[in-house]
Structure formats: structure tokens, C-alpha cells
N, C-alpha and C positions, 0 to 999 in steps of 0.2 A: 389569560392564556392557560389552557390545560397542560398537564405534564406531558401528555402525548404530543401535543402541538409544539410545545417548547423543545422537546427532544427531536422532533422532526426538523424544526428550524435549525437547531444546533448541528444535526447531522448533515443537513444540506449545506450549511455554511462551512463545515469541515471539508466536505467534498469539493466545494468551490475553492477553498484555500489550497487544498492539495493540487488541484488542477493549475492554479496560479504558481504554486511553488515549482511544479514540473516545467511550466513555461519559462520561468527564470533560469532554471538549470539548463534547459535546452538552449536558450539564448546565450548564456554564459559559456556553454561548451564550445562555441565557435572561437573563443579567445583564450579560455583557461582550460587546463587539463581537468577532465571529469573527476579524477581522484582528488585533486586539490579542492574542487567545489564541495565534494562530499565531506572531506576532512574539515573544512571550515564550518559547514552547516552542522555537522555532527558535534563538533566541539562546542559550538555556540548553543545548540539545543540542550546538550548534556549539562552545561553550566547553568542554563536558565531553569530547567526542571530540578537540577540538583540544589540550586539555591532555594527554591520553593520547598523542597523536601526538608532541607536543613532548617528552614524557618519554622517548620512544623515539628521540629525535634526528631526527624526521621534520619536514620543512618543510611549512608550510601555504601558502606562496606560492613556487612554483618553476616553471620552464619546463615540467616534466612535468605540472603541473596545468592547463596552458593548452592541452592537446591538444584537437583537435576532438571526440574521443569524450567526454572529461570535460565539456567545455562543453555538448555536446548532452545528456549525462546530467543536468546541473544544470538546464538549461532544461526537460527532460521532467519532472524531479522537481517543479519549480515548477508546471507545468500539472497534473500528476497530483494533487499535494497540494491545490491550489485546487479542482479538480473534485470530488475525493472528499469533502473536508470540507464543501463547500457541499451536496453531495447528502445526507449524513446529518444535517446541521443543518437544512436546509430541508425534507427529505422524511423518510423513516424509516430508521433504522439497519439494520433487517433487509433492506429493499429495496436500499440502497446496498451492503451487504456481499454480498448475493447476486450483484449485477452484478459486483462486484469479482472474484469467482471466475473470471470469464472472462479475466482478465489472461494466464494461461499460454497460452490459445488465441490471443490477440492477439500474444503473443511468437512463437509458432510461425508465424503468418501473416507477421509482420514479418521473421522470419528468412528466409522464402522470398523475400519481395519485395525486401529490402535487403541480405541477407547471402549470397544465392545458395544457400541450403540446399535440398535436395531433399525433397519430401514426396509420399508415395504417395496413392492414392485413399482409403485407409482414414482417414488423418489429415485429408485434405480433408473427408471426410464428418463426422468428429468436429468440425472447425472450424465447418462449416455447422450442425451440431446445436447447438453452443455458442451461435452467434449466434441461432438459433431460440429457445434458452432465454432469452437476453437480451430478445428481443422479447416473450416470454411475460410477463416481469417488467415491462418498460417499458410495453407495450400502447399504442403510439402510435395515436391516433384512437379508442380505446375508452373506455368509461365510467370505468374504473379508472385512467386515465392520470394520472400525476403529472409535470408538466413539470420539476420539480426533479430527478427521477430521471435526466434526460438529463445532468446534471452528473456522475453516476456513470460514464456512458459516456465522457465527456471524461476523467475521472479514470483509467479503465482504459487509454485510449489513451496518456495521459501516462506512467503507471506501466509499461506495456509498452515504451514507447520508452526509459524509464530502464533497464530490464533488458536490452534489446537493446544499448544503448550500453555497458553494463557489460561485455558480452562482449568488446569490442574496446579497453577501456582498457589502457594499457601496464602490464605486471606491476610496473614500478617504483613505481607508485602504490599505497600500502597501503590496506587496508580502513578504517583509522582516518582517513586523509586523506579518503577517499571519504565516509565517514559524517559527518565534520565539515562538509564542503561540502553534503551532503544536508540536514542540519539548517539550515545557513546559508541555503539557498534558501527556507526558510519565512519568513525575515525580509522579503524583498521581496514574497513572497506575502501576508504580513500587511499590509504597507503598501498593496498593491494593493487588497485587500479593504476596507480602511478608507476608501480614497478612493472606490471604486465604490459601496460600501454606505453611504457617508456616516455612518460610525460614529465619533463622537468617543471618544477614550480615556477610560476610567473607572477611578477608583481602586478596586482590589479590596478587599473586606473581608478580615478575618482568615481566615474560613472559605474564601473564594474563593482566597486565597493558598495555603492548605493544599491545596486541590484542584489548583491549578496546579502546585504542587510535586510532588504525587502523580502527576499526568499526565506531568510532565517526567521524574521518576525512573523510572516504569514504561516510558515511551517509550524512554528511553536504554537501559535494561536489555533491553527487547524487541529493539531494534535490534542490540545486542551479541550477544544469544542467536541472532538470525537469522544474523549473520555467522559466529558460532562453529559453528552447525549446518551451514552450507555447507562448512565446512572439515574435518569429520570424517565418516567413513563414505562410503557410496556415494550420489551425488546421486539416482540412480533410486529408491533406497529412501526417502530423506529428504524429497525435494521434495513428494510427495503429502500429507505432513502439513501443508502450507500450507492445505489445505482445512479443517482443523480450525477456522480462523478463522470460517467460516460458522456452525459449531455454537456457538462462544463468543458470536458476535454475536447469534445468535437467543436465547440464554439471557439476555443483557443486555437485548435489545430487549423481551422478554416480561416479565421480572421487574422491570426498572427503569423502563421507559417505557410499559409496558402495551400494547405493540404486539401486534397479532394478524395476522400475515402470512396472506393468503388462499391459496386452493388453487393459483391460477395462479403465485403467487410461489414457493411451495414446489416446485411441479412444475418451474418454470423453473430454480430453483437446483439441483434434482436432475439435470436434463438437463445443465446447465453443468458440474457437478462430475463427472458420469459421462463426459462428453466429454473433459474435461481429464485425468482419470485414464487413459482409453484412450490419449490422445495421449502421455502420459508413458510408458505401457507399450510403445507401439509404438516410441518412440525407443530404448528399451532393446533392442528386437529387431533394429533396423536399424543400430545402431552397434556 
């Protein structure tokens, strides 16, 4: 198997894993406070990646981890996690996942605004089309408007900020250290949601504990697969496979939750994915 094919498989597996993790969170949210779920998953993931980092002799508390870029990434991770989780718990998984596909376009826009990167008219057009696709899904002021879908937009902004900050994190900080802190950010996010949503902690049943364990295991493996995918092969070949998450999310939404995305949602998702794919293709042509 070539490096590109291995990276594509790992990326697709990561996206499938994230879709399954979202499924477990949405199922558990019917019985447990969302904040409690995030708190448990965040703590478990932080411990798992922290243990790997320590086994490799890497510190979890050091001056290198207090750089502005990593602190900004952690803050953006918190905003992105809260926004995205609230969107698919309170609205629909298909809608939230469709909006999430706009993240690469937001990253491109952020790179122009904050990192000084140059973008030509073609990519500006793709960004505008991507935002148009988001509007088709959200539909502000129209009959099909779901206010909770705006949380997905907040989530996309947070996750795009996370990816932008990742670009300028010092090379001395390892992926395991970054991943450990990424999961750790879910802990304060969980506390925040428990306070805001006034959700008292609930003792999980045995089956709920199994679901939490499955969500944690799948989430950690998916995150690891994502990191591994970005380290093999060519990024221009591997990155488009991020969009497979939309396919996996739609399958879960339809088969597990009985959701039926309407035509505008599907059209909007198609526009976003097409715009994102074009943006990635143009980046390979101008670099």
C-alpha cells in the first residue's frame, strides 16, 4: 500500500470514527447531561494521550506548552467543541455535519486575514460559494430555520481557529501533547455546559457506561488515525478525504436517528464540499 493510499484509508477511518463518536454522544444525551458526557470523554482522552506522551518522555507541563499559539488552539478547541456538540444534540446530526464541512473554507479565509496568505479570485469565489452553501442549510429567517443550527456555525469558527493555530505551534510540541490538551479542553467545556444548561450529574447505568467507553475508545482511535494520516503521504491527496465524514454522518443520521435531510440541506452540503475540494485543488496548483 502506497503512503498516499495508507493516508487516505487512515483519514477515512478517522472520519468514520468521529461520526460514530457523535452518534454515541447524541444517543447518550437523551439520558445524561451533555456537559457530563463531554467531561468524561475529555478526561479519558486526555489521560490516554497523556500516558502515551509520558511514555515517550514528553512533558505535559512545560514552557513550550504555554506559547500563545497553543493557548489559542486550546481556547478555539473549547469553543469549537461546545458549538458543534450543542448543534447536533439540539438540532440534527445531518445538518450539523453538513455545516462542519465548511471548516476548510473558514481556515482558508482565516489564513488570508491573520497569516497573510495570498488567495486569488478563484479561491475567493469558492469561499463565497461555501458560505452560500452554509446559508442554504441554516436558512435564517426562512420556514425551515433551526436556531440550534447556529451552534454549528460557532463550532466551525472554533475548529477553523484551532487548525489555524496549529499551523504556528512550535515544532518542539508533539502531536501527543497537542492531542492530550485537545481532549483536556473538553473538561472545562463540560463544566461550562453543566452550569449553563443546569444539568445535574447523573449516575450512568451499565449500558450507558458501555456506550461512554465505546465513544471514548472510538474517539481516541479516530484522533490518532487523523494525526497518523496527516503524517504520511501528500496532504493535497489525503486532506479531501476529510469530506467522507459527511457521508458517514448522513448514514448514521438516517439509519440510527431516522433523520431525513431535505433538498436544500443536501444541495448546501454539496456546494460546500465542492467549494472545499476546489480550494484544496487550487492550493496544489499555486504552491
